[in-house]
C-alpha positions as CSV (number, residue, x, y, z in Angstrom):
1,M,-123.0,53.7,151.0
2,T,-119.8,51.6,150.7
3,S,-121.5,48.5,152.1
4,A,-124.3,48.7,149.6
5,R,-121.8,48.8,146.7
6,R,-119.8,45.7,147.7
7,P,-122.2,43.1,146.2
8,Y,-122.1,44.8,142.8
9,D,-118.3,45.1,142.9
10,A,-117.9,41.4,143.8
11,R,-120.2,40.5,141.0
12,R,-118.3,42.7,138.6
13,R,-115.0,41.1,139.6
14,R,-116.5,37.6,139.2
15,D,-117.8,38.4,135.8
16,A,-114.5,39.9,134.8
17,A,-112.7,36.8,136.0
18,L,-115.0,34.6,133.9
19,R,-114.4,36.7,130.8
20,N,-110.7,36.5,131.3
21,R,-110.9,32.7,131.8
22,A,-112.9,32.3,128.6
23,A,-110.4,34.6,126.7
24,V,-107.4,32.6,128.0
25,V,-108.9,29.2,127.1
26,A,-109.8,30.5,123.6
27,A,-106.4,32.0,123.1
28,C,-104.7,28.8,124.2
29,R,-106.7,26.7,121.8
30,D,-106.1,29.1,118.9
31,L,-102.4,29.2,119.5
32,L,-102.2,25.5,119.7
33,V,-104.0,25.1,116.4
34,D,-102.1,27.9,114.7
35,D,-98.6,27.3,115.9
36,G,-98.5,23.9,117.6
37,Y,-97.6,22.8,121.1
38,R,-93.9,23.7,121.0
39,A,-94.6,27.4,120.3
40,L,-97.3,27.6,123.0
41,T,-96.2,29.6,126.0
42,V,-98.0,31.2,128.9
43,R,-96.8,34.6,127.8
44,A,-98.1,34.1,124.3
45,V,-101.4,33.0,125.6
46,A,-101.6,36.0,127.9
47,E,-100.8,38.4,125.2
48,R,-103.4,37.0,122.8
49,A,-106.0,37.0,125.6
50,G,-105.2,40.5,126.7
51,V,-104.3,39.6,130.3
52,S,-101.0,39.4,132.3
53,P,-99.0,36.2,132.5
54,E,-99.5,36.3,136.3
55,T,-103.3,36.1,135.7
56,V,-102.8,33.0,133.6
57,Y,-100.6,31.4,136.2
58,K,-103.0,32.2,139.0
59,A,-106.0,30.8,137.2
60,F,-104.4,27.8,135.5
61,G,-101.1,27.0,137.2
62,G,-99.1,26.9,133.9
63,K,-99.1,25.2,130.6
64,S,-100.4,21.8,131.7
65,G,-103.3,23.5,133.5
66,L,-104.1,25.5,130.4
67,L,-104.2,22.4,128.2
68,K,-106.4,20.6,130.7
69,A,-108.8,23.5,130.7
70,V,-108.9,23.6,126.9
71,W,-109.6,19.9,126.9
72,D,-112.4,20.1,129.5
73,V,-114.1,23.1,127.8
74,T,-113.9,21.3,124.4
75,L,-115.3,18.1,125.9
76,A,-118.2,19.8,127.5
77,G,-118.8,22.3,124.7
78,D,-118.8,25.2,127.2
79,D,-117.1,26.3,130.5
80,E,-120.2,26.1,132.7
81,P,-119.4,24.6,136.1
82,V,-121.8,21.6,135.6
83,P,-120.5,18.0,135.8
84,M,-121.1,16.0,132.7
85,A,-123.4,13.6,134.5
86,G,-125.6,16.5,135.4
87,R,-126.0,17.8,131.8
88,P,-129.3,17.4,129.9
89,V,-127.8,15.0,127.3
90,L,-126.8,12.5,130.0
91,Q,-129.8,13.2,132.2
92,E,-131.9,11.9,129.2
93,V,-129.7,8.8,129.1
94,W,-130.3,8.2,132.8
95,S,-134.1,8.7,132.6
96,T,-134.7,6.6,129.5
97,R,-136.2,3.2,130.5
98,D,-135.9,1.2,127.2
99,P,-132.4,-0.5,127.2
100,H,-131.8,-0.2,123.5
101,A,-132.9,3.5,123.4
102,K,-130.7,4.1,126.5
103,L,-127.6,2.7,124.7
104,A,-128.4,4.5,121.5
105,L,-128.6,7.8,123.4
106,Y,-125.3,7.1,125.1
107,A,-123.7,6.3,121.7
108,A,-125.0,9.7,120.5
109,F,-123.5,11.4,123.5
110,V,-120.2,9.7,122.9
111,R,-120.2,10.7,119.3
112,G,-120.8,14.4,120.1
113,V,-118.0,14.4,122.6
114,N,-115.5,12.7,120.2
115,E,-116.5,15.0,117.4
116,R,-115.6,18.0,119.6
117,L,-112.4,16.4,120.8
118,A,-111.0,14.8,117.6
119,D,-108.9,17.7,116.4
120,L,-107.6,18.6,119.8
121,F,-106.8,15.0,120.6
122,A,-104.7,14.8,117.4
123,L,-102.8,17.9,118.3
124,L,-102.0,16.7,121.8
125,V,-101.0,13.2,120.7
126,Q,-98.5,14.8,118.2
127,A,-97.1,17.0,121.0
128,G,-95.3,14.1,122.6
129,P,-94.5,13.1,126.2
130,D,-95.0,16.6,127.7
131,V,-98.7,16.3,127.4
132,E,-99.0,12.7,128.5
133,P,-100.1,13.7,132.1
134,V,-103.0,15.8,130.6
135,L,-104.2,12.9,128.4
136,A,-103.8,10.4,131.2
137,A,-105.9,12.6,133.6
138,S,-108.5,12.9,130.9
139,E,-108.6,9.2,130.3
140,A,-108.9,8.5,134.0
141,E,-111.9,10.9,134.2
142,R,-113.4,9.2,131.2
143,L,-113.1,5.8,132.8
144,T,-114.8,7.2,135.9
145,G,-117.7,8.4,133.7
146,V,-118.0,5.1,131.8
147,T,-117.9,3.1,135.1
148,A,-120.7,5.3,136.4
149,F,-122.7,4.5,133.3
150,V,-122.2,0.8,133.6
151,A,-123.1,0.9,137.3
152,H,-126.3,2.8,136.3
153,L,-127.1,0.0,133.8
154,A,-126.7,-2.6,136.5
155,E,-128.8,-0.6,139.0
156,E,-131.6,-0.3,136.4
157,G,-131.6,-4.0,135.7
158,V,-130.3,-3.6,132.2
159,L,-127.4,-6.0,132.8
160,P,-127.7,-9.7,133.6
161,P,-127.5,-10.5,137.3
162,G,-123.9,-11.1,138.4
163,A,-122.4,-9.2,135.4
164,D,-118.7,-8.3,135.8
165,T,-119.3,-4.5,135.8
166,A,-115.6,-3.7,136.1
167,R,-114.7,-5.7,133.0
168,L,-117.7,-4.2,131.1
169,A,-116.6,-0.7,132.1
170,D,-113.1,-1.4,130.8
171,A,-114.6,-2.7,127.5
172,C,-116.8,0.4,127.1
173,W,-113.9,2.7,128.0
174,A,-111.9,1.1,125.2
175,L,-114.8,1.3,122.7
176,T,-115.8,4.9,123.3
177,G,-112.4,6.8,123.3
178,P,-111.3,9.6,121.0
179,Q,-108.5,7.4,119.5
180,L,-110.9,4.8,118.1
181,F,-113.3,7.5,116.9
182,S,-110.4,9.1,115.0
183,Q,-109.2,5.8,113.6
184,L,-112.6,5.0,112.1
185,T,-113.6,8.5,111.0
186,T,-110.3,10.1,109.9
187,G,-108.4,7.0,109.3
188,R,-111.0,4.9,107.6
189,G,-113.3,7.6,106.3
190,W,-116.4,6.7,108.3
191,H,-119.1,9.3,108.6
192,A,-120.0,10.2,112.2
193,D,-123.5,8.7,111.6
194,A,-121.9,5.4,110.7
195,Y,-119.7,5.5,113.8
196,E,-122.7,6.2,116.0
197,E,-124.7,3.4,114.5
198,W,-121.8,1.0,114.9
199,L,-121.2,2.1,118.5
200,T,-124.8,1.5,119.3
201,G,-124.6,-2.0,118.0
202,V,-121.3,-2.9,119.6
203,L,-122.5,-1.5,123.0
204,T,-125.7,-3.5,122.7
205,A,-123.6,-6.6,122.0
206,T,-121.1,-5.8,124.8
207,L,-123.7,-5.0,127.4
208,P,-126.2,-7.7,127.0
209,A,-129.6,-7.1,128.6
210,P,-131.4,-9.7,130.6
211,R,-134.2,-11.4,128.8
212,H,-137.0,-9.6,130.7
213,A,-135.6,-6.2,129.5
């Protein structure tokens, strides 16, 4: 009898852990928006989420881990354990054959990510040097993703033979970040549609296709 109940108990514990994680991430984001980074503490997050501080420390390792989790969930739009490259929006980019359509789809993907991240990015930038490791880690991950995209373009024959993929990846990384998105939309008043159209054009110019494409 005991043996038959274990799978259910394990599943229930797993589900409870996922619910607690979601509650903690949501509480951290809400407190960050409401009170700012300086007022954000593990204890305050735990109280709002209805869990113990020990639960937060065990799952996230402290304040930096909390912020990174909030960033990752905001970037992806959910907390599903699926890498960005494996998500439908990027799978469509990978499978599209037409070079211009591929770049347009990628620009739409970047727009969506930056729309989700814009407010959080502004809050973390204002927080000062304490959050620099979180932003640095996120930028390093973004560079990895952009590099994979440029490598994909090279493998698909979208780029000219002998193209400097490392330099092109750096250029795309600079063009697609949340800071530039915020400067153009919040700072200069661009609509997100205008940003997406501009990004499609500048990626097309930056990543020239060979003539046969």
